[in-house]
Every structure is written in C-alpha cells, then in structure tokens.
C-alpha positions in Angstrom: 19.5 -7.4 -20.3 21.1 -10.3 -18.4 23.0 -12.9 -20.6 22.0 -16.2 -19.0 24.6 -18.1 -21.1 27.6 -15.8 -20.5 29.3 -17.8 -17.7 28.4 -20.6 -15.3 30.9 -19.4 -12.7 29.8 -17.4 -9.7 30.0 -13.7 -10.4 32.4 -11.7 -8.3 31.0 -8.8 -6.3 32.3 -6.4 -8.9 30.7 -8.3 -11.8 27.4 -8.6 -9.9 27.3 -4.8 -9.2 28.3 -4.1 -12.8 25.3 -6.1 -14.1 23.1 -4.5 -11.5 24.1 -1.0 -12.7 23.6 -2.0 -16.3 20.0 -2.9 -15.5 19.6 0.6 -14.0 21.1 2.2 -17.1 18.7 0.3 -19.4 15.5 -0.1 -17.3 15.3 2.3 -14.4 12.2 4.5 -14.6 14.2 7.7 -15.0 14.4 6.7 -18.7 10.6 6.7 -19.0 9.2 9.3 -21.4 7.1 10.8 -18.6 10.2 11.3 -16.4 12.0 12.7 -19.4 9.3 15.3 -19.8 9.3 16.0 -16.1 13.1 16.6 -16.2 12.7 19.0 -19.1 10.1 21.0 -17.3 7.4 20.0 -19.8 4.8 18.5 -17.5 1.6 20.5 -17.0 0.4 21.3 -13.5 -2.3 18.6 -13.9 0.3 16.0 -15.0 2.6 16.8 -12.1 -0.2 16.6 -9.6 -1.3 13.3 -11.1 2.1 11.9 -10.6 2.4 13.2 -7.0 -1.1 11.8 -6.1 -0.5 8.4 -7.6 3.1 8.0 -6.3 1.6 8.3 -2.9 0.0 4.9 -3.2 3.6 3.5 -3.7 4.8 5.5 -0.7 2.1 4.3 1.6 2.7 0.7 0.7 6.5 0.7 1.3 6.3 0.1 5.0 3.8 -2.7 4.4 6.3 -4.2 2.0 9.2 -3.7 4.4 7.2 -5.3 7.2 6.7 -8.4 5.1 10.4 -8.5 4.3 11.3 -7.9 8.0 9.2 -10.9 9.0 11.2 -13.1 6.7 14.8 -12.1 7.5 16.6 -14.9 9.3 19.3 -12.8 10.9 18.6 -10.6 13.9 21.2 -8.0 12.9 19.5 -7.6 9.5 16.1 -7.3 11.1 17.4 -4.5 13.3 18.8 -2.6 10.3 15.7 -3.3 8.2 13.4 -1.8 10.8 14.9 1.6 10.0 13.2 1.5 6.7 9.8 1.2 8.3 10.5 4.0 10.7 11.8 6.1 7.8 8.4 5.9 6.0 5.9 5.4 8.9 7.7 7.7 11.3 7.5 7.4 15.1 4.4 9.7 15.2 1.7 11.0 12.9 3.7 14.1 12.0 6.9 12.2 11.2 8.3 10.0 8.5 8.3 9.7 4.7 4.5 9.3 4.3 4.0 12.5 6.3 6.7 14.2 4.2 5.0 13.1 1.0 1.7 14.5 2.2 3.5 17.8 2.9 5.0 17.6 -0.6 1.5 17.1 -2.1 0.2 20.1 -0.1 3.1 22.2 -1.4 1.9 21.2 -4.9 -1.7 22.3 -4.1 -3.2 18.8 -3.5 -5.6 18.3 -0.6 -4.2 16.0 2.1 -7.7 14.5 2.6 -8.0 13.7 -1.1 -4.6 11.9 -1.0 -5.5 9.9 2.1 -8.9 9.0 0.6 -7.1 7.6 -2.5 -9.7 9.1 -4.8 -7.1 9.8 -7.5 -5.3 6.4 -7.5 -5.3 4.9 -10.9 -6.1 1.2 -11.3 -2.8 0.6 -13.2 -0.8 2.1 -10.4 -2.6 0.1 -7.8 -2.1 -3.1 -9.8 1.6 -2.5 -10.2 2.3 -1.6 -6.6 0.2 -4.5 -5.3 2.2 -6.8 -7.6 5.4 -5.5 -5.9 4.1 -6.1 -2.4 2.8 -9.6 -3.4 6.2 -10.4 -5.0 7.8 -9.8 -1.6 5.1 -11.7 0.2 5.3 -14.8 -2.1 9.0 -15.1 -2.9 12.0 -16.1 -0.8 13.4 -13.4 1.6 16.6 -12.8 -0.3 14.6 -12.2 -3.6 12.4 -9.8 -1.7 15.5 -7.9 -0.6 17.0 -8.1 -4.1 13.9 -6.4 -5.5 14.7 -3.3 -3.4 18.1 -2.8 -5.0 16.7 -0.2 -7.3 17.7 2.0 -4.4 21.2 1.7 -5.8 20.1 4.0 -8.6 17.8 6.3 -6.5 20.2 8.9 -4.9 21.2 10.3 -8.3 17.6 10.6 -9.5 16.4 12.1 -6.2 19.1 14.7 -6.2 18.3 15.6 -9.8 14.5 15.6 -9.0 15.1 18.3 -6.3 17.0 20.4 -8.9 14.3 19.9 -11.5 11.4 20.8 -9.3 13.2 23.9 -8.0 14.1 25.0 -11.6 11.0 24.2 -13.5 8.0 23.9 -11.2 8.0 27.2 -9.3 4.4 26.7 -8.2 5.6 23.9 -5.9 6.7 25.4 -2.5 10.3 24.4 -2.0 9.6 23.8 1.7 7.7 20.7 0.6 10.8 18.9 -0.7 11.8 17.4 2.7 11.0 13.9 1.5 13.5 14.0 -1.3 16.2 15.6 0.9 15.8 12.9 3.5 16.1 10.2 0.8 19.6 11.5 -0.1 21.0 9.9 3.0 18.4 7.1 3.5 18.6 5.4 0.1 22.5 4.9 0.1 22.3 3.4 3.6 19.4 1.1 2.6 21.0 0.0 -0.7 24.3 -0.8 1.0 22.6 -3.0 3.5 20.3 -4.7 0.9 23.3 -5.3 -1.4 25.3 -6.9 1.4 22.4 -9.3 2.2 21.9 -10.3 -1.5 25.6 -10.8 -2.1 25.8 -13.2 0.9 22.6 -15.1 0.1 23.0 -15.5 -3.6 25.9 -18.0 -3.4 25.3 -19.6 -6.8 25.2 -18.2 -10.3 21.6 -19.2 -10.6 20.7 -17.3 -7.4 22.7 -14.3 -8.6 20.7 -14.3 -11.9 17.5 -14.7 -10.0 18.4 -11.7 -7.8 19.1 -9.6 -10.9 15.8 -10.7 -12.4 14.2 -9.4 -9.2 15.7 -6.0 -9.8 14.4 -6.1 -13.4 10.9 -6.9 -12.0 11.0 -3.9 -9.7 12.1 -1.7 -12.6 9.1 -3.0 -14.5 6.8 -2.1 -11.6 8.1 1.5 -11.5 7.9 1.7 -15.3 4.3 0.4 -15.3 3.3 3.0 -12.7 4.4 5.7 -15.1 2.7 4.0 -18.0 -0.5 4.2 -16.1 0.0 7.8 -15.1 1.1 9.0 -18.5 -1.7 7.1 -20.3 -4.4 8.7 -18.2 -4.7 11.7 -20.4 -8.5 11.8 -20.1 -8.4 11.7 -16.3 -10.1 14.4 -14.3 -7.9 17.1 -12.8 -6.5 16.4 -9.3 -7.4 19.9 -8.2 -10.7 21.3 -9.4 
C-alpha cells in the first residue's frame, strides 16, 4: 500500500516506478486465488470457459475506454500513439484485432462465438466492475484515466506465463487460438511505456503522483473484482451445454 505520510517531496521516476511495481506485487490479479488455481492447472473446463466468456466483456469495452481517453488527451502526439490501442483491439476490419482474436480463443475453447457476442454468460459482477472502470476514465481527469491503464506494466509477464499454462495444463484448448496473448507480448510493453511517460510528465506534484498510484490500485481492484464474481458463481450454468 502507498504510505501517504512517507515524504512530501516529489518522487523521482525511479521511486514512482518502484511504488508502482509494489502495487503490482501486492494487488495485481495474478495473485487472486482463481488465477492461482488456473496456473496450477486446477480449473475445470466449466470454470475456464466461464473466465473466457466473462473476460470478453472486459475485452470488448477496452476500445470504448480508450476512445474516451483519446478524446481527453491534450497533446496530438499522444493521441496519435493512443489510437494504436483502439486499432489493436477493434482492428481495421471485422476479422482483425484483439476482440476478433479473443473470439477465436473462445472458439478454440469450445465456446460459441454467437453466445459470446450475445453476452448471455456475462455475470452482473463482471459487468459492474468493467463499467466502473470505463466510468472512471470518463469522469476523471485525463492523466488519471491514463494512470489507471498502468497495470499494463505488470501484464507482459502474466501473459507470457498464461500462454505456457494453457499449453501445459489445458490441452483441450486449441493452441492456434492463443494469438491474442502472443500479440499482447509486444503491445503491452509499448502501451505501458507510453502511458508511463504521460503520467510521469503530468503528475508534477507529490499529490498528483499519489493520485496516479491510487488510480492503478483502483484498476487492480477492478480486475480482482471481476475474478471474485467469476469464482463466486459456482452455481452458474455451464457455458457449453
């Protein structure tokens, strides 16, 4: 957790990044019991499919969130770079981009594309958490919206491990469906570097730096709450009948 009383001086870049990484060590959703079970290969097929189906709601809302952030960014150079995020997820055509890649991942796991697009398996807790994230970006200052995306600093390690875990433990998922994760190995570091540069420039007081770190904590809470909802839905019907 952030110690608000530790120092009233502006944090150096190294100090800010150190605090950012500490949040990841303590609160990033790879520590959640559901992910721990996933990484150990202990999820049932129904549980894994439930995660894939519900995570799609997050994926489909990312370009909406990024469009909101894009509309707020004051610098043209930053808007040009930020647009890449929207293209990464929405693609340039129907059969391109991260949303399409997640649909292919779902199909590789035996989930109907139409069921995913219809949203029939989205849990209320997941919808609530993701909508809270989109609204946070809509209702807060642009640099705080950017700061909330800095969980991407932690993402590449988890994504790389997730590929390994799925290939090792979940053999019923077609490996050809893992394109989404492979693409994120290069996209997430690029995005986190840009986002971090924006926040470091905009958060020019200690108060703003601490607010930015709180934004990252909020995003971690969003991701954690999604998993709480997915894990807690033990009485849910199966995704595939």
